[in-house]
C-alpha positions as CSV (number, residue, x, y, z in Angstrom):
1,M,65.8,-44.3,184.2
2,L,63.1,-43.5,186.7
3,T,62.5,-40.2,185.0
4,G,62.0,-41.9,181.7
5,L,59.4,-44.2,183.1
6,A,57.6,-41.3,184.7
7,L,57.5,-39.5,181.4
8,A,56.3,-42.6,179.6
9,A,53.4,-42.8,182.0
10,L,52.5,-39.2,181.4
11,V,52.5,-39.8,177.6
12,Q,50.0,-42.6,178.0
13,V,47.7,-40.3,179.9
14,A,48.0,-37.6,177.2
15,Y,47.0,-40.1,174.5
16,A,43.9,-41.1,176.4
17,Q,42.4,-37.6,176.1
18,R,40.0,-36.8,173.4
19,Y,41.6,-34.8,170.6
20,P,40.8,-32.1,169.6
21,S,38.8,-30.7,172.5
22,K,38.5,-27.3,170.9
23,A,37.9,-26.1,167.3
24,V,41.0,-26.2,165.1
25,T,41.7,-23.1,163.0
26,F,43.3,-23.4,159.6
27,V,45.1,-20.4,158.2
28,V,45.7,-20.6,154.5
29,P,48.2,-17.9,153.5
30,Y,47.0,-17.7,149.8
31,P,44.2,-15.8,148.1
32,A,40.6,-17.1,148.1
33,G,39.7,-19.2,145.1
34,G,43.1,-20.7,144.4
35,T,44.0,-24.4,144.4
36,T,45.4,-24.2,148.0
37,D,42.3,-22.4,149.3
38,L,40.0,-24.9,147.7
39,T,42.0,-27.9,149.0
40,A,41.9,-26.4,152.5
41,R,38.1,-25.8,152.3
42,I,37.5,-29.4,151.2
43,R,39.8,-30.8,153.9
44,R,38.1,-28.9,156.7
45,R,34.7,-30.3,156.2
46,K,33.5,-32.5,159.0
47,P,33.0,-36.2,158.1
């Protein structure tokens, strides 16, 4: 039980960190210009 409480405390600390701290890379395994590629390009734009 003590181990569970310790892990719960660590999870709270992890959620407090800013995410993502580095750039995220999307890999789309389909050719350029397809529906999946266009969807990924639209989704990756910064707000």
